[in-house]
C-alpha positions in Angstrom: 97.1 97.5 -32.9 96.8 97.6 -36.1 99.1 94.6 -37.1 97.7 92.6 -34.4 96.3 90.2 -36.7 99.4 89.7 -38.2 100.4 88.5 -35.2 98.5 86.3 -33.8 98.0 84.5 -37.1 102.2 84.8 -36.3 101.4 83.1 -33.3 98.5 80.2 -34.5 101.0 79.2 -37.2 103.9 79.0 -34.8 101.8 77.4 -32.5 99.9 75.2 -34.6 103.1 73.7 -36.5 104.8 73.1 -33.3 101.9 70.7 -32.5 101.7 68.8 -35.3 105.4 68.6 -35.4 105.3 66.7 -31.9 101.9 64.7 -32.2 103.9 62.2 -35.5 107.5 62.4 -33.8 105.4 61.7 -30.4 102.5 61.3 -30.2 99.5 62.9 -29.1 99.4 62.5 -25.5 102.9 64.3 -25.3 101.5 67.5 -27.6 98.6 66.8 -24.7 101.2 67.5 -21.4 103.1 70.9 -23.9 99.3 71.9 -23.5 98.9 71.6 -20.3 101.7 72.3 -19.2 101.1 76.0 -20.8 97.9 76.0 -19.2 99.4 75.4 -15.7 101.8 78.3 -16.4 99.3 80.8 -17.2 97.0 79.4 -14.4 99.6 79.3 -11.8 100.4 83.6 -13.3 96.5 84.0 -12.4 97.0 82.6 -9.0 99.5 84.9 -8.1 97.9 87.9 -8.7 95.0 87.1 -7.6 96.7 86.5 -4.5 98.9 89.6 -5.3 101.7 87.9 -5.3 104.8 89.7 -7.3 105.8 87.7 -10.4 109.4 87.1 -10.2 111.2 85.8 -13.0 113.7 83.7 -11.2 110.5 80.9 -9.5 109.0 81.6 -13.3 112.4 80.3 -15.1 112.9 77.6 -12.1 109.2 76.1 -13.4 109.8 76.2 -16.7 113.5 75.0 -16.5 111.4 72.2 -14.7 108.5 72.2 -17.0 111.3 71.4 -19.8 113.4 68.7 -18.0 110.5 66.6 -17.9 110.2 67.3 -21.8 113.8 66.4 -22.6 113.3 62.8 -20.7 109.6 62.1 -22.0 112.0 63.2 -25.8 114.6 60.8 -24.3 112.5 57.9 -23.7 110.7 58.3 -27.5 114.0 58.0 -28.8 115.5 55.1 -27.4 112.1 53.5 -27.1 111.3 54.2 -31.3 114.9 53.1 -32.8 114.9 50.2 -30.2 111.4 49.3 -30.8 109.8 50.4 -33.1 106.9 51.3 -30.8 106.3 54.4 -28.7 104.0 52.7 -25.8 106.5 53.8 -23.5 106.9 57.4 -23.8 103.5 57.7 -24.3 102.5 56.2 -20.5 105.1 57.8 -18.4 103.2 61.6 -20.8 100.4 60.8 -19.0 102.2 60.4 -15.9 103.2 63.8 -16.2 99.4 65.2 -17.7 97.7 63.8 -14.9 100.5 65.3 -12.2 99.9 68.9 -14.5 96.5 68.4 -14.4 96.4 68.4 -9.9 98.4 71.2 -10.2 96.1 73.4 -12.6 93.1 72.1 -10.1 95.1 73.3 -7.5 96.0 76.5 -8.7 92.1 77.0 -10.2 91.4 76.5 -6.3 93.7 79.4 -4.9 91.9 82.0 -8.4 89.1 80.9 -6.2 87.2 78.4 -8.6 84.9 75.9 -7.0 86.7 72.5 -6.3 85.2 69.6 -4.5 86.6 68.9 -1.2 87.1 65.4 -2.6 89.1 66.3 -5.5 91.1 68.5 -2.7 91.4 65.4 -0.4 92.4 63.8 -3.4 95.0 66.1 -4.3 96.7 66.5 -0.1 96.7 62.1 -0.4 98.4 62.9 -3.6 101.2 65.3 -1.7 101.4 63.1 1.6 99.1 65.2 3.6 96.0 63.3 4.2 96.9 63.4 8.4 96.9 67.2 8.6 
């Protein structure tokens, strides 16, 4: 416990540097997506714990693989767009679309935890998932 402050400062330094790198090279939407994805993982773990489900490495790794795949895809879009056209508009747009999807997932996780979610928002999530008729 006596070295906890060093570990916290090291983590803040690492994540602060990573965030700065992402913002400078990819743009703010990409950096925001990374943060929202981390929040989704965290809220998903909290929701599973609240429901009494055990954390399984295979499920967690599968979810992380999907998130990393999304980041690789967006990184490639940025790379191609910046080098061919000198812009980062499409990469930002794709990032924002995935931010919306991650926010829906965060909302579902918070609902599982017991946070009040307005019925209209729940209905919207059902429509987005194709469950509006159920």
